[in-house]
py3Dmol code that shows the C-alpha trace and the ligand (Angstrom):
import py3Dmol

protein = """\
ATOM      1  CA  MET A   1      44.375  21.549  39.199  1.00  0.00           C
ATOM      2  CA  SER A   2      42.253  22.040  42.271  1.00  0.00           C
ATOM      3  CA  GLN A   3      39.988  19.220  43.323  1.00  0.00           C
ATOM      4  CA  ARG A   4      36.341  19.350  42.392  1.00  0.00           C
ATOM      5  CA  LYS A   5      33.972  20.534  45.089  1.00  0.00           C
ATOM      6  CA  LYS A   6      31.574  18.066  46.640  1.00  0.00           C
ATOM      7  CA  ILE A   7      27.943  18.958  47.245  1.00  0.00           C
ATOM      8  CA  ALA A   8      25.733  16.708  49.374  1.00  0.00           C
ATOM      9  CA  LEU A   9      21.988  17.166  48.901  1.00  0.00           C
ATOM     10  CA  ILE A  10      20.188  15.639  51.869  1.00  0.00           C
ATOM     11  CA  GLY A  11      16.723  14.716  50.630  1.00  0.00           C
ATOM     12  CA  ALA A  12      16.252  13.530  47.067  1.00  0.00           C
ATOM     13  CA  GLY A  13      12.659  14.654  46.656  1.00  0.00           C
ATOM     14  CA  ASN A  14      11.274  17.510  44.612  1.00  0.00           C
ATOM     15  CA  ILE A  15      13.642  20.226  45.811  1.00  0.00           C
ATOM     16  CA  GLY A  16      16.589  17.806  46.056  1.00  0.00           C
ATOM     17  CA  GLY A  17      16.177  16.785  42.410  1.00  0.00           C
ATOM     18  CA  GLU A  18      16.037  20.363  41.178  1.00  0.00           C
ATOM     19  CA  LEU A  19      19.034  21.266  43.352  1.00  0.00           C
ATOM     20  CA  ALA A  20      21.002  18.460  41.732  1.00  0.00           C
ATOM     21  CA  ASN A  21      19.909  19.630  38.303  1.00  0.00           C
ATOM     22  CA  LEU A  22      21.065  23.203  38.939  1.00  0.00           C
ATOM     23  CA  CYS A  23      24.345  22.224  40.629  1.00  0.00           C
ATOM     24  CA  ALA A  24      25.115  19.979  37.664  1.00  0.00           C
ATOM     25  CA  GLN A  25      24.173  22.492  34.986  1.00  0.00           C
ATOM     26  CA  ARG A  26      26.324  25.123  36.697  1.00  0.00           C
ATOM     27  CA  GLU A  27      29.094  22.544  37.249  1.00  0.00           C
ATOM     28  CA  LEU A  28      29.441  23.644  40.866  1.00  0.00           C
ATOM     29  CA  GLY A  29      30.908  20.291  41.832  1.00  0.00           C
ATOM     30  CA  ASP A  30      30.191  16.590  42.128  1.00  0.00           C
ATOM     31  CA  VAL A  31      26.782  15.868  43.590  1.00  0.00           C
ATOM     32  CA  LEU A  32      25.551  13.323  46.141  1.00  0.00           C
ATOM     33  CA  LEU A  33      21.795  12.870  46.282  1.00  0.00           C
ATOM     34  CA  PHE A  34      21.158  11.363  49.716  1.00  0.00           C
ATOM     35  CA  ASP A  35      17.891   9.921  51.001  1.00  0.00           C
ATOM     36  CA  ILE A  36      16.661   7.307  53.495  1.00  0.00           C
ATOM     37  CA  PRO A  37      17.369   3.614  52.675  1.00  0.00           C
ATOM     38  CA  ALA A  38      13.803   3.075  51.416  1.00  0.00           C
ATOM     39  CA  LYS A  39      14.437   5.803  48.821  1.00  0.00           C
ATOM     40  CA  ALA A  40      18.015   4.851  47.929  1.00  0.00           C
ATOM     41  CA  ASP A  41      17.099   3.376  44.555  1.00  0.00           C
ATOM     42  CA  PHE A  42      14.890   6.355  43.791  1.00  0.00           C
ATOM     43  CA  ALA A  43      17.839   8.655  44.558  1.00  0.00           C
ATOM     44  CA  LYS A  44      20.153   6.523  42.419  1.00  0.00           C
ATOM     45  CA  GLY A  45      17.692   6.601  39.513  1.00  0.00           C
ATOM     46  CA  LYS A  46      17.263  10.361  39.716  1.00  0.00           C
ATOM     47  CA  ALA A  47      21.030  10.810  39.854  1.00  0.00           C
ATOM     48  CA  LEU A  48      21.548   8.607  36.804  1.00  0.00           C
ATOM     49  CA  ASP A  49      18.877  10.471  34.847  1.00  0.00           C
ATOM     50  CA  LEU A  50      20.588  13.766  35.683  1.00  0.00           C
ATOM     51  CA  GLU A  51      24.042  12.441  34.792  1.00  0.00           C
ATOM     52  CA  GLN A  52      22.674  11.312  31.417  1.00  0.00           C
ATOM     53  CA  ASN A  53      21.142  14.762  30.985  1.00  0.00           C
ATOM     54  CA  GLY A  54      24.701  16.102  30.899  1.00  0.00           C
ATOM     55  CA  ALA A  55      25.316  14.212  27.688  1.00  0.00           C
ATOM     56  CA  VAL A  56      22.545  16.228  26.054  1.00  0.00           C
ATOM     57  CA  LEU A  57      23.097  19.601  27.723  1.00  0.00           C
ATOM     58  CA  GLY A  58      26.890  19.458  27.783  1.00  0.00           C
ATOM     59  CA  TYR A  59      27.915  19.350  31.427  1.00  0.00           C
ATOM     60  CA  ASP A  60      30.020  16.730  33.151  1.00  0.00           C
ATOM     61  CA  VAL A  61      29.966  16.202  36.881  1.00  0.00           C
ATOM     62  CA  SER A  62      29.484  13.044  38.888  1.00  0.00           C
ATOM     63  CA  ILE A  63      25.960  12.675  40.339  1.00  0.00           C
ATOM     64  CA  LYS A  64      25.344   9.700  42.612  1.00  0.00           C
ATOM     65  CA  GLY A  65      22.364   8.603  44.675  1.00  0.00           C
ATOM     66  CA  THR A  66      23.012   7.116  48.107  1.00  0.00           C
ATOM     67  CA  SER A  67      21.598   6.428  51.555  1.00  0.00           C
ATOM     68  CA  GLU A  68      25.040   6.108  53.163  1.00  0.00           C
ATOM     69  CA  TRP A  69      26.483   9.072  54.973  1.00  0.00           C
ATOM     70  CA  LYS A  70      30.016   7.870  54.305  1.00  0.00           C
ATOM     71  CA  ASP A  71      29.482   8.703  50.620  1.00  0.00           C
ATOM     72  CA  CYS A  72      28.913  12.321  51.645  1.00  0.00           C
ATOM     73  CA  ALA A  73      32.140  12.446  53.673  1.00  0.00           C
ATOM     74  CA  GLY A  74      34.093  15.646  53.281  1.00  0.00           C
ATOM     75  CA  ALA A  75      31.314  17.528  51.484  1.00  0.00           C
ATOM     76  CA  ASP A  76      32.064  21.227  50.942  1.00  0.00           C
ATOM     77  CA  VAL A  77      28.403  22.164  50.884  1.00  0.00           C
ATOM     78  CA  ILE A  78      25.339  20.429  52.305  1.00  0.00           C
ATOM     79  CA  ILE A  79      21.831  21.488  51.358  1.00  0.00           C
ATOM     80  CA  VAL A  80      19.129  19.978  53.557  1.00  0.00           C
ATOM     81  CA  THR A  81      15.612  19.368  52.266  1.00  0.00           C
ATOM     82  CA  ALA A  82      15.000  16.200  54.280  1.00  0.00           C
ATOM     83  CA  GLY A  83      11.531  16.169  55.765  1.00  0.00           C
ATOM     84  CA  VAL A  84       7.950  16.386  54.669  1.00  0.00           C
ATOM     85  CA  PRO A  85       6.561  19.327  52.731  1.00  0.00           C
ATOM     86  CA  ARG A  86       3.252  21.035  53.519  1.00  0.00           C
ATOM     87  CA  LYS A  87      -0.085  19.758  52.332  1.00  0.00           C
ATOM     88  CA  PRO A  88      -2.984  22.098  51.613  1.00  0.00           C
ATOM     89  CA  GLY A  89      -4.291  23.677  54.825  1.00  0.00           C
ATOM     90  CA  GLN A  90      -1.076  23.048  56.796  1.00  0.00           C
ATOM     91  CA  SER A  91       1.142  25.807  58.147  1.00  0.00           C
ATOM     92  CA  ARG A  92       4.915  25.407  58.132  1.00  0.00           C
ATOM     93  CA  ASP A  93       4.762  25.062  61.915  1.00  0.00           C
ATOM     94  CA  ASP A  94       2.508  22.013  61.577  1.00  0.00           C
ATOM     95  CA  LEU A  95       5.551  20.121  60.289  1.00  0.00           C
ATOM     96  CA  VAL A  96       7.515  20.289  63.554  1.00  0.00           C
ATOM     97  CA  ALA A  97       6.603  16.854  64.939  1.00  0.00           C
ATOM     98  CA  ILE A  98       7.731  15.043  61.790  1.00  0.00           C
ATOM     99  CA  ASN A  99      10.630  17.234  60.749  1.00  0.00           C
ATOM    100  CA  VAL A 100      12.437  17.727  64.083  1.00  0.00           C
ATOM    101  CA  PRO A 101      13.495  14.054  64.415  1.00  0.00           C
ATOM    102  CA  ILE A 102      14.509  14.130  60.747  1.00  0.00           C
ATOM    103  CA  ILE A 103      16.659  17.261  61.088  1.00  0.00           C
ATOM    104  CA  ARG A 104      18.321  15.737  64.171  1.00  0.00           C
ATOM    105  CA  ALA A 105      19.176  12.563  62.257  1.00  0.00           C
ATOM    106  CA  VAL A 106      20.589  14.671  59.423  1.00  0.00           C
ATOM    107  CA  ALA A 107      22.564  16.824  61.872  1.00  0.00           C
ATOM    108  CA  ASP A 108      24.128  13.714  63.410  1.00  0.00           C
ATOM    109  CA  GLY A 109      25.167  12.392  59.999  1.00  0.00           C
ATOM    110  CA  ALA A 110      26.582  15.744  58.955  1.00  0.00           C
ATOM    111  CA  LYS A 111      28.484  16.184  62.205  1.00  0.00           C
ATOM    112  CA  GLU A 112      30.167  12.834  61.867  1.00  0.00           C
ATOM    113  CA  HIS A 113      30.962  12.928  58.163  1.00  0.00           C
ATOM    114  CA  CYS A 114      31.030  16.540  56.949  1.00  0.00           C
ATOM    115  CA  PRO A 115      32.377  18.709  59.789  1.00  0.00           C
ATOM    116  CA  ASN A 116      33.740  21.393  57.449  1.00  0.00           C
ATOM    117  CA  ALA A 117      30.705  21.888  55.243  1.00  0.00           C
ATOM    118  CA  PHE A 118      28.800  25.094  54.626  1.00  0.00           C
ATOM    119  CA  VAL A 119      25.226  24.067  55.381  1.00  0.00           C
ATOM    120  CA  ILE A 120      22.071  25.527  53.875  1.00  0.00           C
ATOM    121  CA  VAL A 121      18.837  24.337  55.464  1.00  0.00           C
ATOM    122  CA  ILE A 122      15.584  24.486  53.501  1.00  0.00           C
ATOM    123  CA  SER A 123      13.375  22.103  55.525  1.00  0.00           C
ATOM    124  CA  ASN A 124      10.420  23.745  57.242  1.00  0.00           C
ATOM    125  CA  PRO A 125       9.588  25.350  59.596  1.00  0.00           C
ATOM    126  CA  LEU A 126      12.770  26.933  58.324  1.00  0.00           C
ATOM    127  CA  ASP A 127      13.926  29.251  61.098  1.00  0.00           C
ATOM    128  CA  ALA A 128      13.449  26.545  63.751  1.00  0.00           C
ATOM    129  CA  MET A 129      14.991  23.771  61.639  1.00  0.00           C
ATOM    130  CA  VAL A 130      18.167  25.718  60.925  1.00  0.00           C
ATOM    131  CA  TYR A 131      18.382  26.597  64.624  1.00  0.00           C
ATOM    132  CA  GLU A 132      18.069  22.941  65.595  1.00  0.00           C
ATOM    133  CA  PHE A 133      20.626  21.835  63.004  1.00  0.00           C
ATOM    134  CA  GLN A 134      23.219  24.287  64.322  1.00  0.00           C
ATOM    135  CA  ARG A 135      22.449  23.518  67.977  1.00  0.00           C
ATOM    136  CA  ARG A 136      22.715  19.783  67.432  1.00  0.00           C
ATOM    137  CA  THR A 137      25.925  19.865  65.371  1.00  0.00           C
ATOM    138  CA  GLY A 138      27.643  22.728  67.175  1.00  0.00           C
ATOM    139  CA  PHE A 139      28.950  23.802  63.733  1.00  0.00           C
ATOM    140  CA  PRO A 140      30.219  27.396  63.549  1.00  0.00           C
ATOM    141  CA  ARG A 141      27.187  29.662  63.199  1.00  0.00           C
ATOM    142  CA  GLU A 142      28.586  31.377  60.140  1.00  0.00           C
ATOM    143  CA  LYS A 143      28.671  27.997  58.393  1.00  0.00           C
ATOM    144  CA  VAL A 144      24.976  27.173  58.965  1.00  0.00           C
ATOM    145  CA  VAL A 145      22.327  29.275  57.260  1.00  0.00           C
ATOM    146  CA  GLY A 146      18.680  28.977  56.289  1.00  0.00           C
ATOM    147  CA  MET A 147      17.224  29.594  52.843  1.00  0.00           C
ATOM    148  CA  ALA A 148      14.066  31.683  52.848  1.00  0.00           C
ATOM    149  CA  GLY A 149      14.749  35.350  52.146  1.00  0.00           C
ATOM    150  CA  VAL A 150      16.004  34.851  48.593  1.00  0.00           C
ATOM    151  CA  LEU A 151      12.831  32.928  47.777  1.00  0.00           C
ATOM    152  CA  ASP A 152      10.458  35.313  49.545  1.00  0.00           C
ATOM    153  CA  SER A 153      12.172  38.264  47.852  1.00  0.00           C
ATOM    154  CA  ALA A 154      11.899  36.511  44.488  1.00  0.00           C
ATOM    155  CA  ARG A 155       8.164  36.080  44.984  1.00  0.00           C
ATOM    156  CA  PHE A 156       7.814  39.750  45.949  1.00  0.00           C
ATOM    157  CA  SER A 157       9.891  40.736  42.884  1.00  0.00           C
ATOM    158  CA  LEU A 158       7.766  38.739  40.486  1.00  0.00           C
ATOM    159  CA  PHE A 159       4.501  40.207  41.750  1.00  0.00           C
ATOM    160  CA  LEU A 160       5.989  43.719  41.506  1.00  0.00           C
ATOM    161  CA  ALA A 161       7.234  43.039  37.985  1.00  0.00           C
ATOM    162  CA  ARG A 162       3.797  41.899  36.873  1.00  0.00           C
ATOM    163  CA  GLU A 163       2.136  44.913  38.522  1.00  0.00           C
ATOM    164  CA  THR A 164       4.543  47.488  37.035  1.00  0.00           C
ATOM    165  CA  GLY A 165       4.834  45.753  33.675  1.00  0.00           C
ATOM    166  CA  MET A 166       8.606  45.937  34.044  1.00  0.00           C
ATOM    167  CA  ASN A 167      11.211  43.237  33.701  1.00  0.00           C
ATOM    168  CA  VAL A 168      11.679  41.110  36.808  1.00  0.00           C
ATOM    169  CA  LYS A 169      15.452  41.350  36.242  1.00  0.00           C
ATOM    170  CA  ASP A 170      15.265  45.019  37.232  1.00  0.00           C
ATOM    171  CA  ILE A 171      13.316  44.527  40.433  1.00  0.00           C
ATOM    172  CA  ARG A 172      15.386  44.572  43.629  1.00  0.00           C
ATOM    173  CA  ALA A 173      13.392  43.408  46.622  1.00  0.00           C
ATOM    174  CA  MET A 174      14.215  42.512  50.185  1.00  0.00           C
ATOM    175  CA  VAL A 175      12.072  40.419  52.505  1.00  0.00           C
ATOM    176  CA  LEU A 176      13.269  39.870  56.071  1.00  0.00           C
ATOM    177  CA  GLY A 177      12.009  38.168  59.225  1.00  0.00           C
ATOM    178  CA  GLY A 178      10.851  34.604  59.708  1.00  0.00           C
ATOM    179  CA  HIS A 179       9.792  32.409  56.801  1.00  0.00           C
ATOM    180  CA  GLY A 180       6.155  32.569  57.797  1.00  0.00           C
ATOM    181  CA  ASP A 181       3.056  34.556  57.073  1.00  0.00           C
ATOM    182  CA  ASP A 182       4.378  37.560  59.000  1.00  0.00           C
ATOM    183  CA  MET A 183       7.612  37.964  57.003  1.00  0.00           C
ATOM    184  CA  VAL A 184       8.634  41.611  56.527  1.00  0.00           C
ATOM    185  CA  PRO A 185       9.053  43.197  53.076  1.00  0.00           C
ATOM    186  CA  ILE A 186      11.433  46.170  53.364  1.00  0.00           C
ATOM    187  CA  LEU A 187      10.166  48.879  51.031  1.00  0.00           C
ATOM    188  CA  GLY A 188      13.234  51.094  51.506  1.00  0.00           C
ATOM    189  CA  ALA A 189      15.281  48.308  49.912  1.00  0.00           C
ATOM    190  CA  THR A 190      12.767  47.528  47.173  1.00  0.00           C
ATOM    191  CA  THR A 191      13.340  49.344  43.885  1.00  0.00           C
ATOM    192  CA  VAL A 192      13.132  49.079  40.129  1.00  0.00           C
ATOM    193  CA  ASN A 193      16.836  49.386  39.423  1.00  0.00           C
ATOM    194  CA  GLY A 194      17.300  51.945  42.160  1.00  0.00           C
ATOM    195  CA  VAL A 195      14.027  53.830  41.630  1.00  0.00           C
ATOM    196  CA  PRO A 196      11.763  53.460  44.689  1.00  0.00           C
ATOM    197  CA  VAL A 197       8.935  51.067  43.950  1.00  0.00           C
ATOM    198  CA  SER A 198       6.407  53.531  45.414  1.00  0.00           C
ATOM    199  CA  LYS A 199       6.881  55.606  42.240  1.00  0.00           C
ATOM    200  CA  PHE A 200       5.235  52.851  40.232  1.00  0.00           C
ATOM    201  CA  VAL A 201       2.813  51.077  42.553  1.00  0.00           C
ATOM    202  CA  ALA A 202       0.023  52.708  44.584  1.00  0.00           C
ATOM    203  CA  LYS A 203      -0.204  51.958  48.290  1.00  0.00           C
ATOM    204  CA  GLU A 204      -3.301  49.715  48.117  1.00  0.00           C
ATOM    205  CA  LYS A 205      -1.769  47.659  45.315  1.00  0.00           C
ATOM    206  CA  LEU A 206       1.482  47.399  47.230  1.00  0.00           C
ATOM    207  CA  ASP A 207      -0.371  46.185  50.328  1.00  0.00           C
ATOM    208  CA  ALA A 208      -2.114  43.517  48.256  1.00  0.00           C
ATOM    209  CA  ILE A 209       1.210  42.404  46.763  1.00  0.00           C
ATOM    210  CA  ILE A 210       2.789  42.207  50.217  1.00  0.00           C
ATOM    211  CA  ALA A 211      -0.128  40.084  51.430  1.00  0.00           C
ATOM    212  CA  ARG A 212       0.271  37.762  48.429  1.00  0.00           C
ATOM    213  CA  THR A 213       4.025  37.502  49.037  1.00  0.00           C
ATOM    214  CA  ARG A 214       3.478  36.477  52.645  1.00  0.00           C
ATOM    215  CA  THR A 215       1.244  33.606  51.598  1.00  0.00           C
ATOM    216  CA  GLY A 216       3.147  32.954  48.369  1.00  0.00           C
ATOM    217  CA  GLY A 217       4.252  29.479  49.465  1.00  0.00           C
ATOM    218  CA  GLY A 218       0.738  28.533  50.562  1.00  0.00           C
ATOM    219  CA  GLU A 219      -0.700  29.672  47.220  1.00  0.00           C
ATOM    220  CA  ILE A 220       1.446  27.072  45.465  1.00  0.00           C
ATOM    221  CA  VAL A 221       0.737  24.350  48.043  1.00  0.00           C
ATOM    222  CA  LYS A 222      -2.971  24.889  47.428  1.00  0.00           C
ATOM    223  CA  LEU A 223      -2.536  24.561  43.673  1.00  0.00           C
ATOM    224  CA  MET A 224      -0.105  21.631  43.589  1.00  0.00           C
ATOM    225  CA  GLY A 225      -0.919  19.715  46.770  1.00  0.00           C
ATOM    226  CA  THR A 226       2.755  19.978  47.765  1.00  0.00           C
ATOM    227  CA  SER A 227       5.223  22.796  48.185  1.00  0.00           C
ATOM    228  CA  ALA A 228       7.170  24.696  45.566  1.00  0.00           C
ATOM    229  CA  TYR A 229      10.519  23.406  44.331  1.00  0.00           C
ATOM    230  CA  TYR A 230      11.959  25.263  41.353  1.00  0.00           C
ATOM    231  CA  ALA A 231      12.399  28.688  42.956  1.00  0.00           C
ATOM    232  CA  PRO A 232      13.372  27.247  46.363  1.00  0.00           C
ATOM    233  CA  ALA A 233      16.123  25.214  44.693  1.00  0.00           C
ATOM    234  CA  SER A 234      17.419  28.173  42.656  1.00  0.00           C
ATOM    235  CA  SER A 235      17.481  30.320  45.784  1.00  0.00           C
ATOM    236  CA  ALA A 236      19.599  27.811  47.708  1.00  0.00           C
ATOM    237  CA  VAL A 237      21.935  27.307  44.759  1.00  0.00           C
ATOM    238  CA  ALA A 238      22.532  31.078  44.577  1.00  0.00           C
ATOM    239  CA  MET A 239      23.647  30.885  48.217  1.00  0.00           C
ATOM    240  CA  ALA A 240      25.799  27.796  47.653  1.00  0.00           C
ATOM    241  CA  GLU A 241      27.453  29.425  44.655  1.00  0.00           C
ATOM    242  CA  ALA A 242      28.150  32.594  46.670  1.00  0.00           C
ATOM    243  CA  TYR A 243      30.027  30.428  49.172  1.00  0.00           C
ATOM    244  CA  LEU A 244      31.848  28.180  46.696  1.00  0.00           C
ATOM    245  CA  ARG A 245      32.985  31.070  44.479  1.00  0.00           C
ATOM    246  CA  ASP A 246      33.560  33.520  47.375  1.00  0.00           C
ATOM    247  CA  GLU A 247      31.192  35.957  45.686  1.00  0.00           C
ATOM    248  CA  LYS A 248      30.457  38.238  48.690  1.00  0.00           C
ATOM    249  CA  ARG A 249      26.796  38.437  47.695  1.00  0.00           C
ATOM    250  CA  LEU A 250      24.378  40.430  49.818  1.00  0.00           C
ATOM    251  CA  LEU A 251      21.351  38.161  50.171  1.00  0.00           C
ATOM    252  CA  PRO A 252      18.568  37.851  52.713  1.00  0.00           C
ATOM    253  CA  ALA A 253      18.952  34.600  54.658  1.00  0.00           C
ATOM    254  CA  ALA A 254      18.152  33.097  58.038  1.00  0.00           C
ATOM    255  CA  ALA A 255      21.240  33.821  60.139  1.00  0.00           C
ATOM    256  CA  TYR A 256      22.029  33.361  63.831  1.00  0.00           C
ATOM    257  CA  LEU A 257      21.423  36.664  65.574  1.00  0.00           C
ATOM    258  CA  THR A 258      23.608  37.892  68.394  1.00  0.00           C
ATOM    259  CA  GLY A 259      21.886  41.215  69.052  1.00  0.00           C
ATOM    260  CA  GLN A 260      21.389  42.514  65.494  1.00  0.00           C
ATOM    261  CA  TYR A 261      18.072  44.334  65.105  1.00  0.00           C
ATOM    262  CA  GLY A 262      17.653  43.873  68.868  1.00  0.00           C
ATOM    263  CA  TYR A 263      17.328  40.062  68.743  1.00  0.00           C
ATOM    264  CA  LYS A 264      19.588  37.263  69.821  1.00  0.00           C
ATOM    265  CA  ASP A 265      19.960  33.520  70.260  1.00  0.00           C
ATOM    266  CA  PHE A 266      17.854  32.401  67.325  1.00  0.00           C
ATOM    267  CA  TYR A 267      17.859  32.364  63.519  1.00  0.00           C
ATOM    268  CA  MET A 268      15.818  34.806  61.465  1.00  0.00           C
ATOM    269  CA  GLY A 269      15.914  36.333  58.000  1.00  0.00           C
ATOM    270  CA  VAL A 270      18.269  39.324  57.728  1.00  0.00           C
ATOM    271  CA  PRO A 271      20.525  40.665  54.968  1.00  0.00           C
ATOM    272  CA  VAL A 272      23.855  38.845  55.050  1.00  0.00           C
ATOM    273  CA  VAL A 273      27.015  38.768  52.979  1.00  0.00           C
ATOM    274  CA  ILE A 274      27.869  35.254  51.837  1.00  0.00           C
ATOM    275  CA  GLY A 275      31.416  34.527  50.727  1.00  0.00           C
ATOM    276  CA  GLY A 276      34.084  31.903  51.143  1.00  0.00           C
ATOM    277  CA  LYS A 277      33.917  32.057  54.944  1.00  0.00           C
ATOM    278  CA  GLY A 278      30.154  31.507  54.965  1.00  0.00           C
ATOM    279  CA  VAL A 279      28.021  34.248  56.489  1.00  0.00           C
ATOM    280  CA  GLU A 280      30.716  36.907  56.601  1.00  0.00           C
ATOM    281  CA  LYS A 281      28.543  39.803  57.776  1.00  0.00           C
ATOM    282  CA  ILE A 282      25.058  40.589  58.937  1.00  0.00           C
ATOM    283  CA  ILE A 283      23.895  43.929  57.599  1.00  0.00           C
ATOM    284  CA  GLU A 284      21.693  46.120  59.773  1.00  0.00           C
ATOM    285  CA  LEU A 285      19.294  48.292  57.780  1.00  0.00           C
ATOM    286  CA  GLU A 286      17.503  51.384  59.022  1.00  0.00           C
ATOM    287  CA  LEU A 287      13.913  50.253  59.488  1.00  0.00           C
ATOM    288  CA  SER A 288      10.784  52.371  59.691  1.00  0.00           C
ATOM    289  CA  ASP A 289       8.675  52.150  62.849  1.00  0.00           C
ATOM    290  CA  ASP A 290       6.153  50.022  60.955  1.00  0.00           C
ATOM    291  CA  GLU A 291       8.876  47.662  59.764  1.00  0.00           C
ATOM    292  CA  LYS A 292      10.286  47.408  63.284  1.00  0.00           C
ATOM    293  CA  ALA A 293       6.835  46.475  64.590  1.00  0.00           C
ATOM    294  CA  MET A 294       6.391  43.868  61.860  1.00  0.00           C
ATOM    295  CA  LEU A 295       9.832  42.436  62.571  1.00  0.00           C
ATOM    296  CA  ALA A 296       8.985  42.211  66.282  1.00  0.00           C
ATOM    297  CA  LYS A 297       5.842  40.230  65.420  1.00  0.00           C
ATOM    298  CA  SER A 298       7.773  37.936  63.129  1.00  0.00           C
ATOM    299  CA  ALA A 299      10.552  37.465  65.698  1.00  0.00           C
ATOM    300  CA  LYS A 300       7.943  36.534  68.304  1.00  0.00           C
ATOM    301  CA  SER A 301       6.522  33.814  66.032  1.00  0.00           C
ATOM    302  CA  VAL A 302      10.011  32.500  65.311  1.00  0.00           C
ATOM    303  CA  SER A 303      11.113  32.416  68.938  1.00  0.00           C
ATOM    304  CA  GLU A 304       7.878  30.662  69.949  1.00  0.00           C
ATOM    305  CA  ILE A 305       8.438  27.873  67.444  1.00  0.00           C
ATOM    306  CA  VAL A 306      12.104  27.635  68.432  1.00  0.00           C
ATOM    307  CA  GLU A 307      10.992  27.133  72.058  1.00  0.00           C
ATOM    308  CA  VAL A 308       8.699  24.297  70.928  1.00  0.00           C
ATOM    309  CA  VAL A 309      11.586  22.680  69.049  1.00  0.00           C
ATOM    310  CA  LYS A 310      13.971  23.062  72.011  1.00  0.00           C
ATOM    311  CA  LYS A 311      11.533  21.226  74.256  1.00  0.00           C
ATOM    312  CA  PHE A 312      10.784  18.534  71.675  1.00  0.00           C
ATOM    313  CA  ALA A 313      11.967  15.260  73.222  1.00  0.00           C
TER     314      ALA A 313
END
"""
ligand_1 = """\
36
LIG
N 17.398 11.784 55.631
C 17.396 12.099 54.330
N 16.276 12.314 53.631
C 15.115 12.208 54.266
C 15.027 11.885 55.632
C 16.255 11.670 56.324
N 16.271 11.368 57.625
N 13.729 11.863 55.971
C 13.023 12.153 54.866
N 13.846 12.360 53.832
C 13.530 12.650 52.437
C 12.220 12.009 51.957
O 12.367 10.592 51.788
C 11.977 12.757 50.653
O 12.537 12.094 49.536
O 13.315 14.024 52.179
C 12.694 14.110 50.887
C 11.765 15.295 50.846
O 11.319 15.401 49.544
P 9.820 15.867 49.176
O 8.854 15.077 49.979
O 9.691 15.847 47.693
O 9.763 17.383 49.734
P 10.335 18.707 49.059
O 9.263 19.350 48.255
O 11.653 18.431 48.421
O 10.508 19.631 50.370
C 11.391 19.286 51.393
O 11.703 21.589 52.074
O 10.543 23.549 51.519
C 10.719 22.526 52.440
O 8.532 22.389 53.424
C 9.467 21.722 52.612
O 10.210 20.653 54.617
C 10.011 20.461 53.230
C 11.357 20.298 52.521
"""
view = py3Dmol.view(width=600, height=400)
view.addModel(protein, "pdb")
view.setStyle({"model": 0}, {"cartoon": {"style": "trace"}})
view.addModel(ligand_1, "xyz")
view.setStyle({"model": 1}, {"stick": {}})
view.zoomTo()
view.show()
């Protein structure tokens, strides 16, 4: 019998809790719900509630709350949500001052205790946080990835499903670029089960849906007073599962670029293949001139925020 996998969730807040719930229900492995010492009991309580939930729903994995990195030692997967979420009126970039020191603390803990983990960063501003995590740990780039594209594509898919009246299961969408308001929906890769979406949705409607997708996170922040957590958690778990089960899934994710699409030395959302080695490939799509221009704008925003993070003392 092979040993159970170990999944360390760094941050036991809204997304952390839902991540634990999904990892447990899918029996991906034993779960550690890690938070700062002031939240250790909260994390332990949440973990216990979720373990008890297994008695009702019929799953059995160990779920423990902790504020000690040594409990996370040897984790196969780490998913990082440590940090503060947005409040209404804030951009993701407004979170830099608070979240950079937090991501550095998390990187130091991970480096010491979980050197072989596949790491998925969710904390915002995403593209800069995943960059900083990899820079600080020096972990192999293919083992550190950011979750944004699966979520942004899911939002785009839902809006297209509602507009076309068709089942969201049949919508295939692809959103690339930074996880900000200038993300880039790729229409050539957006279909209803292979049929180009332009057959079903008129240009003006499509433009409105793209605009809503770009601000899809902000729409929820405005309604709830904090950021989304169900779909972000599911998106990261899809990526974790692709790694743990060596699924070779093609998913959009923030990956370290070394010249792909004409960009290098930072993380940005591109289609990748995730399997047992982590990010096994970066796929380069043919982009239209418009898409190239949008990607350039998005890349500029990402590299600017990365520069801010690099200089952050
Ligand atoms: N180590 C571990 N956990 C930490 C640390 C740290 N150094 N600093 C803060 N945390 C914890 C907080 O105590 C809190 O419990 O991170 C948790 C974040 O949870 P929430 O505030 O509920 O935020 P959540 O909605 O889960 O979002 C987390 O993901 O999508 C992004 O923008 C979002 O950056 C935010 C992150």
